[in-house]
mmCIF file of the N, C-alpha and C atoms, coordinates in Angstrom:
data_MODEL
# 
_entry.id   MODEL 
# 
loop_
_atom_site.group_PDB 
_atom_site.id 
_atom_site.type_symbol 
_atom_site.label_atom_id 
_atom_site.label_alt_id 
_atom_site.label_comp_id 
_atom_site.label_asym_id 
_atom_site.label_entity_id 
_atom_site.label_seq_id 
_atom_site.pdbx_PDB_ins_code 
_atom_site.Cartn_x 
_atom_site.Cartn_y 
_atom_site.Cartn_z 
_atom_site.occupancy 
_atom_site.B_iso_or_equiv 
_atom_site.pdbx_formal_charge 
_atom_site.auth_seq_id 
_atom_site.auth_comp_id 
_atom_site.auth_asym_id 
_atom_site.auth_atom_id 
_atom_site.pdbx_PDB_model_num 
ATOM 1   N N  . UNK A 1 1  ? -23.302 -67.858 93.243 1.00 0.00 ? 1  UNK A N  1 
ATOM 2   C CA . UNK A 1 1  ? -23.752 -69.033 92.528 1.00 0.00 ? 1  UNK A CA 1 
ATOM 3   C C  . UNK A 1 1  ? -22.708 -69.351 91.453 1.00 0.00 ? 1  UNK A C  1 
ATOM 4   N N  . UNK A 1 2  ? -22.327 -70.575 91.381 1.00 0.00 ? 2  UNK A N  1 
ATOM 5   C CA . UNK A 1 2  ? -21.359 -70.985 90.370 1.00 0.00 ? 2  UNK A CA 1 
ATOM 6   C C  . UNK A 1 2  ? -22.061 -71.149 89.017 1.00 0.00 ? 2  UNK A C  1 
ATOM 7   N N  . UNK A 1 3  ? -21.285 -71.191 87.973 1.00 0.00 ? 3  UNK A N  1 
ATOM 8   C CA . UNK A 1 3  ? -21.839 -71.363 86.631 1.00 0.00 ? 3  UNK A CA 1 
ATOM 9   C C  . UNK A 1 3  ? -22.594 -72.683 86.522 1.00 0.00 ? 3  UNK A C  1 
ATOM 10  N N  . UNK A 1 4  ? -22.065 -73.724 87.104 1.00 0.00 ? 4  UNK A N  1 
ATOM 11  C CA . UNK A 1 4  ? -22.738 -75.038 87.061 1.00 0.00 ? 4  UNK A CA 1 
ATOM 12  C C  . UNK A 1 4  ? -24.086 -74.959 87.768 1.00 0.00 ? 4  UNK A C  1 
ATOM 13  N N  . UNK A 1 5  ? -24.153 -74.319 88.928 1.00 0.00 ? 5  UNK A N  1 
ATOM 14  C CA . UNK A 1 5  ? -25.425 -74.173 89.648 1.00 0.00 ? 5  UNK A CA 1 
ATOM 15  C C  . UNK A 1 5  ? -26.414 -73.342 88.836 1.00 0.00 ? 5  UNK A C  1 
ATOM 16  N N  . UNK A 1 6  ? -25.916 -72.289 88.202 1.00 0.00 ? 6  UNK A N  1 
ATOM 17  C CA . UNK A 1 6  ? -26.777 -71.440 87.383 1.00 0.00 ? 6  UNK A CA 1 
ATOM 18  C C  . UNK A 1 6  ? -27.386 -72.236 86.238 1.00 0.00 ? 6  UNK A C  1 
ATOM 19  N N  . UNK A 1 7  ? -26.567 -73.024 85.551 1.00 0.00 ? 7  UNK A N  1 
ATOM 20  C CA . UNK A 1 7  ? -27.055 -73.827 84.419 1.00 0.00 ? 7  UNK A CA 1 
ATOM 21  C C  . UNK A 1 7  ? -28.058 -74.879 84.888 1.00 0.00 ? 7  UNK A C  1 
ATOM 22  N N  . UNK A 1 8  ? -27.842 -75.440 86.064 1.00 0.00 ? 8  UNK A N  1 
ATOM 23  C CA . UNK A 1 8  ? -28.798 -76.419 86.603 1.00 0.00 ? 8  UNK A CA 1 
ATOM 24  C C  . UNK A 1 8  ? -30.128 -75.751 86.941 1.00 0.00 ? 8  UNK A C  1 
ATOM 25  N N  . UNK A 1 9  ? -30.066 -74.551 87.502 1.00 0.00 ? 9  UNK A N  1 
ATOM 26  C CA . UNK A 1 9  ? -31.283 -73.845 87.909 1.00 0.00 ? 9  UNK A CA 1 
ATOM 27  C C  . UNK A 1 9  ? -32.023 -73.243 86.714 1.00 0.00 ? 9  UNK A C  1 
ATOM 28  N N  . UNK A 1 10 ? -31.268 -72.790 85.711 1.00 0.00 ? 10 UNK A N  1 
ATOM 29  C CA . UNK A 1 10 ? -31.841 -72.152 84.526 1.00 0.00 ? 10 UNK A CA 1 
ATOM 30  C C  . UNK A 1 10 ? -31.319 -72.847 83.271 1.00 0.00 ? 10 UNK A C  1 
ATOM 31  N N  . UNK A 1 11 ? -31.873 -74.002 82.942 1.00 0.00 ? 11 UNK A N  1 
ATOM 32  C CA . UNK A 1 11 ? -31.330 -74.795 81.829 1.00 0.00 ? 11 UNK A CA 1 
ATOM 33  C C  . UNK A 1 11 ? -31.567 -74.196 80.445 1.00 0.00 ? 11 UNK A C  1 
ATOM 34  N N  . UNK A 1 12 ? -32.527 -73.266 80.323 1.00 0.00 ? 12 UNK A N  1 
ATOM 35  C CA . UNK A 1 12 ? -32.730 -72.638 79.022 1.00 0.00 ? 12 UNK A CA 1 
ATOM 36  C C  . UNK A 1 12 ? -33.147 -71.179 79.194 1.00 0.00 ? 12 UNK A C  1 
ATOM 37  N N  . UNK A 1 13 ? -33.134 -70.451 78.113 1.00 0.00 ? 13 UNK A N  1 
ATOM 38  C CA . UNK A 1 13 ? -33.398 -69.013 78.138 1.00 0.00 ? 13 UNK A CA 1 
ATOM 39  C C  . UNK A 1 13 ? -34.821 -68.701 78.601 1.00 0.00 ? 13 UNK A C  1 
ATOM 40  N N  . UNK A 1 14 ? -35.780 -69.492 78.201 1.00 0.00 ? 14 UNK A N  1 
ATOM 41  C CA . UNK A 1 14 ? -37.176 -69.255 78.573 1.00 0.00 ? 14 UNK A CA 1 
ATOM 42  C C  . UNK A 1 14 ? -37.366 -69.316 80.090 1.00 0.00 ? 14 UNK A C  1 
ATOM 43  N N  . UNK A 1 15 ? -36.802 -70.303 80.741 1.00 0.00 ? 15 UNK A N  1 
ATOM 44  C CA . UNK A 1 15 ? -36.901 -70.435 82.193 1.00 0.00 ? 15 UNK A CA 1 
ATOM 45  C C  . UNK A 1 15 ? -36.201 -69.266 82.877 1.00 0.00 ? 15 UNK A C  1 
ATOM 46  N N  . UNK A 1 16 ? -35.065 -68.873 82.369 1.00 0.00 ? 16 UNK A N  1 
ATOM 47  C CA . UNK A 1 16 ? -34.310 -67.756 82.927 1.00 0.00 ? 16 UNK A CA 1 
ATOM 48  C C  . UNK A 1 16 ? -35.112 -66.457 82.818 1.00 0.00 ? 16 UNK A C  1 
ATOM 49  N N  . UNK A 1 17 ? -35.698 -66.188 81.665 1.00 0.00 ? 17 UNK A N  1 
ATOM 50  C CA . UNK A 1 17 ? -36.497 -64.976 81.472 1.00 0.00 ? 17 UNK A CA 1 
ATOM 51  C C  . UNK A 1 17 ? -37.714 -64.961 82.392 1.00 0.00 ? 17 UNK A C  1 
ATOM 52  N N  . UNK A 1 18 ? -38.379 -66.100 82.530 1.00 0.00 ? 18 UNK A N  1 
ATOM 53  C CA . UNK A 1 18 ? -39.563 -66.167 83.384 1.00 0.00 ? 18 UNK A CA 1 
ATOM 54  C C  . UNK A 1 18 ? -39.200 -65.888 84.842 1.00 0.00 ? 18 UNK A C  1 
ATOM 55  N N  . UNK A 1 19 ? -38.117 -66.440 85.313 1.00 0.00 ? 19 UNK A N  1 
ATOM 56  C CA . UNK A 1 19 ? -37.669 -66.198 86.679 1.00 0.00 ? 19 UNK A CA 1 
ATOM 57  C C  . UNK A 1 19 ? -37.315 -64.721 86.876 1.00 0.00 ? 19 UNK A C  1 
ATOM 58  N N  . UNK A 1 20 ? -36.684 -64.119 85.869 1.00 0.00 ? 20 UNK A N  1 
ATOM 59  C CA . UNK A 1 20 ? -36.350 -62.701 85.919 1.00 0.00 ? 20 UNK A CA 1 
ATOM 60  C C  . UNK A 1 20 ? -37.614 -61.850 86.031 1.00 0.00 ? 20 UNK A C  1 
ATOM 61  N N  . UNK A 1 21 ? -38.636 -62.177 85.228 1.00 0.00 ? 21 UNK A N  1 
ATOM 62  C CA . UNK A 1 21 ? -39.914 -61.448 85.302 1.00 0.00 ? 21 UNK A CA 1 
ATOM 63  C C  . UNK A 1 21 ? -40.537 -61.569 86.683 1.00 0.00 ? 21 UNK A C  1 
ATOM 64  N N  . UNK A 1 22 ? -40.548 -62.778 87.229 1.00 0.00 ? 22 UNK A N  1 
ATOM 65  C CA . UNK A 1 22 ? -41.101 -62.991 88.566 1.00 0.00 ? 22 UNK A CA 1 
ATOM 66  C C  . UNK A 1 22 ? -40.362 -62.152 89.606 1.00 0.00 ? 22 UNK A C  1 
ATOM 67  N N  . UNK A 1 23 ? -39.047 -62.147 89.519 1.00 0.00 ? 23 UNK A N  1 
ATOM 68  C CA . UNK A 1 23 ? -38.234 -61.397 90.470 1.00 0.00 ? 23 UNK A CA 1 
ATOM 69  C C  . UNK A 1 23 ? -38.502 -59.899 90.356 1.00 0.00 ? 23 UNK A C  1 
ATOM 70  N N  . UNK A 1 24 ? -38.483 -59.367 89.135 1.00 0.00 ? 24 UNK A N  1 
ATOM 71  C CA . UNK A 1 24 ? -38.713 -57.940 88.945 1.00 0.00 ? 24 UNK A CA 1 
ATOM 72  C C  . UNK A 1 24 ? -40.130 -57.555 89.362 1.00 0.00 ? 24 UNK A C  1 
ATOM 73  N N  . UNK A 1 25 ? -41.090 -58.442 89.138 1.00 0.00 ? 25 UNK A N  1 
ATOM 74  C CA . UNK A 1 25 ? -42.461 -58.170 89.558 1.00 0.00 ? 25 UNK A CA 1 
ATOM 75  C C  . UNK A 1 25 ? -42.597 -58.146 91.072 1.00 0.00 ? 25 UNK A C  1 
ATOM 76  N N  . UNK A 1 26 ? -41.881 -59.015 91.733 1.00 0.00 ? 26 UNK A N  1 
ATOM 77  C CA . UNK A 1 26 ? -41.934 -59.109 93.194 1.00 0.00 ? 26 UNK A CA 1 
ATOM 78  C C  . UNK A 1 26 ? -41.163 -57.968 93.861 1.00 0.00 ? 26 UNK A C  1 
ATOM 79  N N  . UNK A 1 27 ? -39.954 -57.727 93.422 1.00 0.00 ? 27 UNK A N  1 
ATOM 80  C CA . UNK A 1 27 ? -39.091 -56.703 94.009 1.00 0.00 ? 27 UNK A CA 1 
ATOM 81  C C  . UNK A 1 27 ? -39.522 -55.313 93.562 1.00 0.00 ? 27 UNK A C  1 
ATOM 82  N N  . UNK A 1 28 ? -39.968 -55.203 92.328 1.00 0.00 ? 28 UNK A N  1 
ATOM 83  C CA . UNK A 1 28 ? -40.355 -53.916 91.778 1.00 0.00 ? 28 UNK A CA 1 
ATOM 84  C C  . UNK A 1 28 ? -39.199 -53.243 91.062 1.00 0.00 ? 28 UNK A C  1 
ATOM 85  N N  . UNK A 1 29 ? -39.534 -52.232 90.299 1.00 0.00 ? 29 UNK A N  1 
ATOM 86  C CA . UNK A 1 29 ? -38.536 -51.468 89.567 1.00 0.00 ? 29 UNK A CA 1 
ATOM 87  C C  . UNK A 1 29 ? -38.863 -49.990 89.709 1.00 0.00 ? 29 UNK A C  1 
ATOM 88  N N  . UNK A 1 30 ? -37.841 -49.174 89.564 1.00 0.00 ? 30 UNK A N  1 
ATOM 89  C CA . UNK A 1 30 ? -38.012 -47.728 89.587 1.00 0.00 ? 30 UNK A CA 1 
ATOM 90  C C  . UNK A 1 30 ? -37.277 -47.149 88.385 1.00 0.00 ? 30 UNK A C  1 
ATOM 91  N N  . UNK A 1 31 ? -37.948 -46.307 87.640 1.00 0.00 ? 31 UNK A N  1 
ATOM 92  C CA . UNK A 1 31 ? -37.334 -45.663 86.487 1.00 0.00 ? 31 UNK A CA 1 
ATOM 93  C C  . UNK A 1 31 ? -36.193 -44.773 86.971 1.00 0.00 ? 31 UNK A C  1 
ATOM 94  N N  . UNK A 1 32 ? -34.974 -45.008 86.473 1.00 0.00 ? 32 UNK A N  1 
ATOM 95  C CA . UNK A 1 32 ? -33.839 -44.208 86.918 1.00 0.00 ? 32 UNK A CA 1 
ATOM 96  C C  . UNK A 1 32 ? -33.927 -42.744 86.486 1.00 0.00 ? 32 UNK A C  1 
ATOM 97  N N  . UNK A 1 33 ? -34.675 -42.469 85.439 1.00 0.00 ? 33 UNK A N  1 
ATOM 98  C CA . UNK A 1 33 ? -34.764 -41.099 84.925 1.00 0.00 ? 33 UNK A CA 1 
ATOM 99  C C  . UNK A 1 33 ? -35.896 -40.309 85.580 1.00 0.00 ? 33 UNK A C  1 
ATOM 100 N N  . UNK A 1 34 ? -37.086 -40.940 85.736 1.00 0.00 ? 34 UNK A N  1 
ATOM 101 C CA . UNK A 1 34 ? -38.256 -40.228 86.220 1.00 0.00 ? 34 UNK A CA 1 
ATOM 102 C C  . UNK A 1 34 ? -38.734 -40.665 87.597 1.00 0.00 ? 34 UNK A C  1 
ATOM 103 N N  . UNK A 1 35 ? -38.249 -41.792 88.087 1.00 0.00 ? 35 UNK A N  1 
ATOM 104 C CA . UNK A 1 35 ? -38.653 -42.280 89.398 1.00 0.00 ? 35 UNK A CA 1 
ATOM 105 C C  . UNK A 1 35 ? -39.974 -43.028 89.425 1.00 0.00 ? 35 UNK A C  1 
ATOM 106 N N  . UNK A 1 36 ? -40.576 -43.255 88.258 1.00 0.00 ? 36 UNK A N  1 
ATOM 107 C CA . UNK A 1 36 ? -41.849 -43.977 88.185 1.00 0.00 ? 36 UNK A CA 1 
ATOM 108 C C  . UNK A 1 36 ? -41.694 -45.440 88.563 1.00 0.00 ? 36 UNK A C  1 
ATOM 109 N N  . UNK A 1 37 ? -42.772 -46.011 89.128 1.00 0.00 ? 37 UNK A N  1 
ATOM 110 C CA . UNK A 1 37 ? -42.723 -47.409 89.555 1.00 0.00 ? 37 UNK A CA 1 
ATOM 111 C C  . UNK A 1 37 ? -43.694 -48.309 88.795 1.00 0.00 ? 37 UNK A C  1 
ATOM 112 N N  . UNK A 1 38 ? -44.571 -47.730 87.988 1.00 0.00 ? 38 UNK A N  1 
ATOM 113 C CA . UNK A 1 38 ? -45.506 -48.530 87.194 1.00 0.00 ? 38 UNK A CA 1 
ATOM 114 C C  . UNK A 1 38 ? -44.799 -48.996 85.929 1.00 0.00 ? 38 UNK A C  1 
ATOM 115 N N  . UNK A 1 39 ? -44.950 -50.275 85.632 1.00 0.00 ? 39 UNK A N  1 
ATOM 116 C CA . UNK A 1 39 ? -44.267 -50.832 84.476 1.00 0.00 ? 39 UNK A CA 1 
ATOM 117 C C  . UNK A 1 39 ? -45.121 -51.903 83.816 1.00 0.00 ? 39 UNK A C  1 
ATOM 118 N N  . UNK A 1 40 ? -44.735 -52.285 82.614 1.00 0.00 ? 40 UNK A N  1 
ATOM 119 C CA . UNK A 1 40 ? -45.402 -53.365 81.893 1.00 0.00 ? 40 UNK A CA 1 
ATOM 120 C C  . UNK A 1 40 ? -44.381 -54.084 81.025 1.00 0.00 ? 40 UNK A C  1 
ATOM 121 N N  . UNK A 1 41 ? -44.729 -55.307 80.647 1.00 0.00 ? 41 UNK A N  1 
ATOM 122 C CA . UNK A 1 41 ? -43.861 -56.104 79.766 1.00 0.00 ? 41 UNK A CA 1 
ATOM 123 C C  . UNK A 1 41 ? -44.360 -55.972 78.341 1.00 0.00 ? 41 UNK A C  1 
ATOM 124 N N  . UNK A 1 42 ? -43.488 -55.627 77.438 1.00 0.00 ? 42 UNK A N  1 
ATOM 125 C CA . UNK A 1 42 ? -43.827 -55.543 76.028 1.00 0.00 ? 42 UNK A CA 1 
ATOM 126 C C  . UNK A 1 42 ? -43.386 -56.843 75.369 1.00 0.00 ? 42 UNK A C  1 
ATOM 127 N N  . UNK A 1 43 ? -44.348 -57.651 74.993 1.00 0.00 ? 43 UNK A N  1 
ATOM 128 C CA . UNK A 1 43 ? -44.047 -58.986 74.477 1.00 0.00 ? 43 UNK A CA 1 
ATOM 129 C C  . UNK A 1 43 ? -43.284 -58.969 73.156 1.00 0.00 ? 43 UNK A C  1 
ATOM 130 N N  . UNK A 1 44 ? -43.539 -57.969 72.324 1.00 0.00 ? 44 UNK A N  1 
ATOM 131 C CA . UNK A 1 44 ? -42.851 -57.938 71.032 1.00 0.00 ? 44 UNK A CA 1 
ATOM 132 C C  . UNK A 1 44 ? -41.353 -57.721 71.190 1.00 0.00 ? 44 UNK A C  1 
ATOM 133 N N  . UNK A 1 45 ? -40.952 -57.054 72.278 1.00 0.00 ? 45 UNK A N  1 
ATOM 134 C CA . UNK A 1 45 ? -39.531 -56.831 72.546 1.00 0.00 ? 45 UNK A CA 1 
ATOM 135 C C  . UNK A 1 45 ? -39.044 -57.705 73.697 1.00 0.00 ? 45 UNK A C  1 
ATOM 136 N N  . UNK A 1 46 ? -39.995 -58.347 74.386 1.00 0.00 ? 46 UNK A N  1 
ATOM 137 C CA . UNK A 1 46 ? -39.686 -59.179 75.553 1.00 0.00 ? 46 UNK A CA 1 
ATOM 138 C C  . UNK A 1 46 ? -38.854 -58.399 76.567 1.00 0.00 ? 46 UNK A C  1 
ATOM 139 N N  . UNK A 1 47 ? -39.375 -57.197 76.909 1.00 0.00 ? 47 UNK A N  1 
ATOM 140 C CA . UNK A 1 47 ? -38.654 -56.329 77.817 1.00 0.00 ? 47 UNK A CA 1 
ATOM 141 C C  . UNK A 1 47 ? -39.641 -55.530 78.661 1.00 0.00 ? 47 UNK A C  1 
ATOM 142 N N  . UNK A 1 48 ? -39.141 -54.916 79.701 1.00 0.00 ? 48 UNK A N  1 
ATOM 143 C CA . UNK A 1 48 ? -39.943 -54.129 80.619 1.00 0.00 ? 48 UNK A CA 1 
ATOM 144 C C  . UNK A 1 48 ? -39.873 -52.655 80.239 1.00 0.00 ? 48 UNK A C  1 
ATOM 145 N N  . UNK A 1 49 ? -41.017 -51.973 80.302 1.00 0.00 ? 49 UNK A N  1 
ATOM 146 C CA . UNK A 1 49 ? -41.104 -50.552 80.000 1.00 0.00 ? 49 UNK A CA 1 
ATOM 147 C C  . UNK A 1 49 ? -41.752 -49.821 81.173 1.00 0.00 ? 49 UNK A C  1 
ATOM 148 N N  . UNK A 1 50 ? -41.357 -48.568 81.370 1.00 0.00 ? 50 UNK A N  1 
ATOM 149 C CA . UNK A 1 50 ? -41.989 -47.708 82.364 1.00 0.00 ? 50 UNK A CA 1 
ATOM 150 C C  . UNK A 1 50 ? -43.264 -47.164 81.752 1.00 0.00 ? 50 UNK A C  1 
ATOM 151 N N  . UNK A 1 51 ? -44.385 -47.288 82.460 1.00 0.00 ? 51 UNK A N  1 
ATOM 152 C CA . UNK A 1 51 ? -45.687 -46.897 81.902 1.00 0.00 ? 51 UNK A CA 1 
ATOM 153 C C  . UNK A 1 51 ? -45.788 -45.415 81.565 1.00 0.00 ? 51 UNK A C  1 
ATOM 154 N N  . UNK A 1 52 ? -45.353 -44.543 82.436 1.00 0.00 ? 52 UNK A N  1 
ATOM 155 C CA . UNK A 1 52 ? -45.550 -43.113 82.228 1.00 0.00 ? 52 UNK A CA 1 
ATOM 156 C C  . UNK A 1 52 ? -44.641 -42.518 81.154 1.00 0.00 ? 52 UNK A C  1 
ATOM 157 N N  . UNK A 1 53 ? -43.503 -43.145 80.885 1.00 0.00 ? 53 UNK A N  1 
ATOM 158 C CA . UNK A 1 53 ? -42.538 -42.586 79.939 1.00 0.00 ? 53 UNK A CA 1 
ATOM 159 C C  . UNK A 1 53 ? -42.423 -43.416 78.663 1.00 0.00 ? 53 UNK A C  1 
ATOM 160 N N  . UNK A 1 54 ? -43.009 -44.599 78.659 1.00 0.00 ? 54 UNK A N  1 
ATOM 161 C CA . UNK A 1 54 ? -42.868 -45.531 77.532 1.00 0.00 ? 54 UNK A CA 1 
ATOM 162 C C  . UNK A 1 54 ? -41.393 -45.765 77.216 1.00 0.00 ? 54 UNK A C  1 
ATOM 163 N N  . UNK A 1 55 ? -40.596 -45.811 78.274 1.00 0.00 ? 55 UNK A N  1 
ATOM 164 C CA . UNK A 1 55 ? -39.146 -45.971 78.132 1.00 0.00 ? 55 UNK A CA 1 
ATOM 165 C C  . UNK A 1 55 ? -38.749 -47.377 78.553 1.00 0.00 ? 55 UNK A C  1 
ATOM 166 N N  . UNK A 1 56 ? -37.897 -47.986 77.759 1.00 0.00 ? 56 UNK A N  1 
ATOM 167 C CA . UNK A 1 56 ? -37.420 -49.343 78.034 1.00 0.00 ? 56 UNK A CA 1 
ATOM 168 C C  . UNK A 1 56 ? -36.476 -49.359 79.225 1.00 0.00 ? 56 UNK A C  1 
ATOM 169 N N  . UNK A 1 57 ? -36.686 -50.338 80.115 1.00 0.00 ? 57 UNK A N  1 
ATOM 170 C CA . UNK A 1 57 ? -35.768 -50.561 81.231 1.00 0.00 ? 57 UNK A CA 1 
ATOM 171 C C  . UNK A 1 57 ? -34.887 -51.737 80.903 1.00 0.00 ? 57 UNK A C  1 
ATOM 172 N N  . UNK A 1 58 ? -33.645 -51.635 81.158 1.00 0.00 ? 58 UNK A N  1 
ATOM 173 C CA . UNK A 1 58 ? -32.710 -52.731 80.884 1.00 0.00 ? 58 UNK A CA 1 
ATOM 174 C C  . UNK A 1 58 ? -32.415 -53.498 82.136 1.00 0.00 ? 58 UNK A C  1 
# 
């Protein structure tokens, strides 16, 4: 995807973050340290955390 296409598809940070959440929710995530797959979004940090370890995923 070119930069111009990216900007057209994601014109602001809020839309980009929402699409990222949808993608991660659909595809899933695995904790690289513990292998856990349960996660939640922490709104105060606007980031994903692994439920069993309370560890932030980047």
